[in-house]
BARO-458127 format. One record per residue (C-alpha): chain; residue in one letter; x, y, z. Coordinates in steps of 0.02 Angstrom, whole numbers, plus 50000, padded with zeros to 5 digits. Layout:
+-------+-----+-------+-------+-------+
| chain | res |     x |     y |     z |
+-------+-----+-------+-------+-------+
|     A |   A |     X |     Y |     Z |
...
+-------+-----+-------+-------+-------+
//
This chain:
+-------+-----+-------+-------+-------+
| chain | res |     x |     y |     z |
+-------+-----+-------+-------+-------+
|     A |   X | 48099 | 48010 | 50516 |
|     A |   X | 48128 | 48112 | 50672 |
|     A |   X | 48067 | 48292 | 50666 |
|     A |   X | 48146 | 48443 | 50749 |
|     A |   X | 47998 | 48451 | 50868 |
|     A |   X | 48014 | 48271 | 50927 |
|     A |   X | 48202 | 48289 | 50955 |
|     A |   X | 48171 | 48451 | 51050 |
|     A |   X | 48037 | 48372 | 51159 |
|     A |   X | 48156 | 48232 | 51208 |
|     A |   X | 48291 | 48358 | 51252 |
|     A |   X | 48165 | 48452 | 51359 |
|     A |   X | 48109 | 48292 | 51446 |
|     A |   X | 48287 | 48246 | 51493 |
|     A |   X | 48324 | 48423 | 51551 |
|     A |   X | 48174 | 48418 | 51667 |
|     A |   X | 48224 | 48245 | 51732 |
|     A |   X | 48390 | 48320 | 51783 |
|     A |   X | 48304 | 48470 | 51862 |
|     A |   X | 48397 | 48595 | 51754 |
|     A |   X | 48320 | 48761 | 51703 |
|     A |   X | 48330 | 48835 | 51528 |
|     A |   X | 48442 | 48971 | 51598 |
|     A |   X | 48559 | 48844 | 51679 |
|     A |   X | 48578 | 48742 | 51519 |
|     A |   X | 48606 | 48899 | 51417 |
|     A |   X | 48737 | 48959 | 51540 |
|     A |   X | 48830 | 48794 | 51535 |
|     A |   X | 48833 | 48792 | 51344 |
|     A |   X | 48867 | 48977 | 51320 |
|     A |   X | 48710 | 49008 | 51217 |
|     A |   X | 48548 | 49103 | 51246 |
|     A |   X | 48402 | 49029 | 51343 |
|     A |   X | 48289 | 49078 | 51198 |
|     A |   X | 48390 | 48967 | 51080 |
|     A |   X | 48370 | 48817 | 51196 |
|     A |   X | 48184 | 48853 | 51210 |
|     A |   X | 48165 | 48864 | 51020 |
|     A |   X | 48258 | 48700 | 50998 |
|     A |   X | 48149 | 48614 | 51128 |
|     A |   X | 47987 | 48676 | 51049 |
|     A |   X | 48044 | 48632 | 50871 |
|     A |   X | 48042 | 48813 | 50813 |
|     A |   X | 48224 | 48802 | 50760 |
|     A |   X | 48344 | 48662 | 50716 |
|     A |   X | 48504 | 48646 | 50817 |
|     A |   X | 48673 | 48645 | 50735 |
|     A |   X | 48780 | 48488 | 50753 |
|     A |   X | 48885 | 48580 | 50883 |
|     A |   X | 48732 | 48632 | 50985 |
|     A |   X | 48653 | 48459 | 50973 |
|     A |   X | 48813 | 48373 | 51030 |
|     A |   X | 48833 | 48497 | 51173 |
|     A |   X | 48654 | 48469 | 51231 |
|     A |   X | 48666 | 48280 | 51213 |
|     A |   X | 48830 | 48275 | 51309 |
|     A |   X | 48769 | 48389 | 51448 |
|     A |   X | 48607 | 48290 | 51468 |
|     A |   X | 48688 | 48119 | 51438 |
|     A |   X | 48577 | 48076 | 51289 |
|     A |   X | 48626 | 47953 | 51153 |
|     A |   X | 48580 | 47968 | 50969 |
|     A |   X | 48454 | 47828 | 50997 |
|     A |   X | 48376 | 47928 | 51138 |
|     A |   X | 48362 | 48082 | 51026 |
|     A |   X | 48277 | 47977 | 50893 |
|     A |   X | 48157 | 47901 | 51019 |
|     A |   X | 48218 | 47724 | 50986 |
|     A |   X | 48227 | 47678 | 51170 |
|     A |   X | 48048 | 47715 | 51222 |
|     A |   X | 47965 | 47706 | 51052 |
|     A |   X | 47964 | 47580 | 50913 |
|     A |   X | 48131 | 47569 | 50826 |
|     A |   X | 48162 | 47573 | 50638 |
|     A |   X | 48089 | 47434 | 50531 |
|     A |   X | 48211 | 47294 | 50502 |
|     A |   X | 48203 | 47153 | 50376 |
|     A |   X | 48291 | 47034 | 50494 |
|     A |   X | 48348 | 47054 | 50673 |
|     A |   X | 48433 | 46943 | 50801 |
|     A |   X | 48558 | 46970 | 50942 |
|     A |   X | 48697 | 46966 | 50811 |
|     A |   X | 48611 | 47038 | 50657 |
|     A |   X | 48506 | 47189 | 50608 |
|     A |   X | 48458 | 47226 | 50427 |
|     A |   X | 48380 | 47397 | 50396 |
|     A |   X | 48317 | 47471 | 50231 |
|     A |   X | 48374 | 47647 | 50185 |
|     A |   X | 48193 | 47708 | 50179 |
|     A |   X | 48177 | 47664 | 50363 |
|     A |   X | 48332 | 47756 | 50424 |
|     A |   X | 48286 | 47869 | 50571 |
|     A |   X | 48335 | 48048 | 50525 |
|     A |   X | 48384 | 48208 | 50614 |
|     A |   X | 48384 | 48366 | 50508 |
|     A |   X | 48493 | 48503 | 50581 |
|     A |   X | 48531 | 48685 | 50554 |
|     A |   X | 48639 | 48740 | 50409 |
|     A |   X | 48604 | 48593 | 50294 |
|     A |   X | 48666 | 48445 | 50396 |
|     A |   X | 48571 | 48280 | 50398 |
|     A |   X | 48603 | 48126 | 50506 |
|     A |   X | 48533 | 47955 | 50461 |
|     A |   X | 48554 | 47824 | 50596 |
|     A |   X | 48615 | 47661 | 50519 |
|     A |   X | 48579 | 47484 | 50579 |
|     A |   X | 48664 | 47446 | 50744 |
|     A |   X | 48656 | 47315 | 50879 |
|     A |   X | 48563 | 47364 | 51038 |
|     A |   X | 48723 | 47363 | 51141 |
|     A |   X | 48846 | 47414 | 51006 |
|     A |   X | 48993 | 47524 | 51053 |
|     A |   X | 48968 | 47655 | 50917 |
|     A |   X | 48841 | 47778 | 50845 |
|     A |   X | 48835 | 47734 | 50658 |
|     A |   X | 48778 | 47877 | 50547 |
|     A |   X | 48758 | 47922 | 50364 |
|     A |   X | 48796 | 48109 | 50363 |
|     A |   X | 48753 | 48234 | 50226 |
|     A |   X | 48822 | 48411 | 50216 |
|     A |   X | 48733 | 48525 | 50093 |
|     A |   X | 48838 | 48655 | 49997 |
|     A |   X | 48911 | 48778 | 50123 |
|     A |   X | 48841 | 48671 | 50264 |
|     A |   X | 48946 | 48648 | 50420 |
|     A |   X | 48936 | 48571 | 50592 |
|     A |   X | 48932 | 48744 | 50670 |
|     A |   X | 48834 | 48890 | 50599 |
|     A |   X | 48946 | 49012 | 50692 |
|     A |   X | 49101 | 48925 | 50621 |
|     A |   X | 49157 | 48889 | 50798 |
|     A |   X | 49252 | 48729 | 50833 |
|     A |   X | 49163 | 48602 | 50940 |
|     A |   X | 49219 | 48458 | 51050 |
|     A |   X | 49129 | 48310 | 51126 |
|     A |   X | 49166 | 48143 | 51204 |
|     A |   X | 49216 | 47995 | 51097 |
|     A |   X | 49322 | 47952 | 50946 |
|     A |   X | 49260 | 47986 | 50769 |
|     A |   X | 49290 | 47879 | 50615 |
|     A |   X | 49234 | 47952 | 50448 |
|     A |   X | 49234 | 47891 | 50267 |
|     A |   X | 49186 | 48007 | 50123 |
|     A |   X | 49067 | 47935 | 49993 |
|     A |   X | 49040 | 48087 | 49880 |
|     A |   X | 49106 | 48263 | 49852 |
|     A |   X | 49232 | 48336 | 49975 |
|     A |   X | 49222 | 48375 | 50159 |
|     A |   X | 49341 | 48492 | 50250 |
|     A |   X | 49392 | 48452 | 50427 |
|     A |   X | 49468 | 48587 | 50536 |
|     A |   X | 49551 | 48500 | 50682 |
|     A |   X | 49623 | 48627 | 50804 |
|     A |   X | 49747 | 48728 | 50699 |
|     A |   X | 49757 | 48605 | 50553 |
|     A |   X | 49642 | 48588 | 50401 |
|     A |   X | 49614 | 48427 | 50303 |
|     A |   X | 49522 | 48407 | 50137 |
|     A |   X | 49440 | 48236 | 50124 |
|     A |   X | 49390 | 48174 | 49952 |
|     A |   X | 49295 | 48022 | 49892 |
|     A |   X | 49368 | 47866 | 49970 |
|     A |   X | 49467 | 47960 | 50101 |
|     A |   X | 49447 | 47914 | 50283 |
|     A |   X | 49503 | 47985 | 50450 |
|     A |   X | 49489 | 47958 | 50636 |
|     A |   X | 49526 | 48074 | 50781 |
|     A |   X | 49488 | 48106 | 50964 |
|     A |   X | 49325 | 48205 | 50967 |
|     A |   X | 49376 | 48298 | 51125 |
|     A |   X | 49495 | 48396 | 51013 |
|     A |   X | 49413 | 48556 | 50944 |
|     A |   X | 49350 | 48522 | 50768 |
|     A |   X | 49225 | 48569 | 50633 |
|     A |   X | 49167 | 48488 | 50471 |
|     A |   X | 49110 | 48591 | 50321 |
|     A |   X | 49064 | 48570 | 50138 |
|     A |   X | 49134 | 48711 | 50032 |
|     A |   X | 49083 | 48628 | 49869 |
|     A |   X | 48933 | 48656 | 49754 |
|     A |   X | 48850 | 48486 | 49780 |
|     A |   X | 48803 | 48388 | 49936 |
|     A |   X | 48942 | 48292 | 50022 |
|     A |   X | 48902 | 48123 | 50100 |
|     A |   X | 49000 | 48013 | 50217 |
|     A |   X | 48985 | 47872 | 50344 |
|     A |   X | 49027 | 47913 | 50525 |
|     A |   X | 49058 | 47802 | 50676 |
|     A |   X | 49069 | 47891 | 50843 |
|     A |   X | 49140 | 47774 | 50974 |
|     A |   X | 49140 | 47805 | 51162 |
|     A |   X | 48984 | 47912 | 51186 |
|     A |   X | 48867 | 47766 | 51220 |
|     A |   X | 48958 | 47721 | 51381 |
|     A |   X | 48914 | 47894 | 51446 |
|     A |   X | 48732 | 47883 | 51394 |
|     A |   X | 48664 | 47749 | 51508 |
|     A |   X | 48735 | 47595 | 51422 |
|     A |   X | 48851 | 47529 | 51555 |
|     A |   X | 48891 | 47709 | 51602 |
|     A |   X | 48808 | 47841 | 51709 |
|     A |   X | 48642 | 47802 | 51797 |
|     A |   X | 48514 | 47935 | 51836 |
|     A |   X | 48584 | 47973 | 52010 |
|     A |   X | 48757 | 48003 | 51939 |
|     A |   X | 48688 | 48101 | 51790 |
|     A |   X | 48609 | 48228 | 51908 |
|     A |   X | 48783 | 48270 | 51972 |
|     A |   X | 48842 | 48318 | 51796 |
|     A |   X | 48827 | 48507 | 51786 |
|     A |   X | 48939 | 48562 | 51643 |
|     A |   X | 49009 | 48502 | 51478 |
|     A |   X | 49182 | 48505 | 51557 |
|     A |   X | 49122 | 48387 | 51693 |
|     A |   X | 49049 | 48272 | 51559 |
|     A |   X | 49220 | 48256 | 51480 |
|     A |   X | 49301 | 48230 | 51649 |
|     A |   X | 49173 | 48096 | 51691 |
|     A |   X | 49210 | 48004 | 51529 |
|     A |   X | 49396 | 48012 | 51566 |
|     A |   X | 49359 | 47935 | 51735 |
|     A |   X | 49256 | 47796 | 51657 |
|     A |   X | 49393 | 47759 | 51531 |
|     A |   X | 49523 | 47753 | 51671 |
|     A |   X | 49416 | 47632 | 51771 |
|     A |   X | 49393 | 47523 | 51616 |
|     A |   X | 49580 | 47523 | 51585 |
|     A |   X | 49619 | 47472 | 51763 |
|     A |   X | 49499 | 47326 | 51756 |
|     A |   X | 49541 | 47273 | 51579 |
+-------+-----+-------+-------+-------+
//
């Protein structure tokens, strides 16, 4: 399991690698420097929106946040270049503000997607301030239990058990559980891993990324290059 402190320390490490001050990061994300400091020191848990914004700005993947690149990965029963079997008890976990929990599912080392088991506690949402968020990638979601509400720009969708959806994550959106019991679903976020050092931006190019808007523009550029050569 990954604690708030360990996630925060990795965010701090990447911020320092990029030579960005707390004030600069806070300015780019439109939050207070004290909030960034509290997240980095593990004194507070980030919301999904804040975590995505930080990860996008600093070009960090979910695996990076969980320490699976530099530290020992989750225990697997069987692993090969084409197979990884992982028990539920060994799922790396990120607990976030407002009752949101991510469990990283088994994935190949060079897979195109972040695979997550996501839990929203009653009245939990991806943004404590109820502000819509946006980030690079495309999201695929499947609801396993209860109901999850998705606000996508000006439209609202209620997803029940067995319902699934996909959408461009650069569109403003927010997930929330307005029910009385936890809501659980499986998420695949495709497209972020290219930006996070897996065939994407190296450290010299990452230093040039100075705002969340530039991150999105950089991804657009990468996708255009891929399209031209594909």
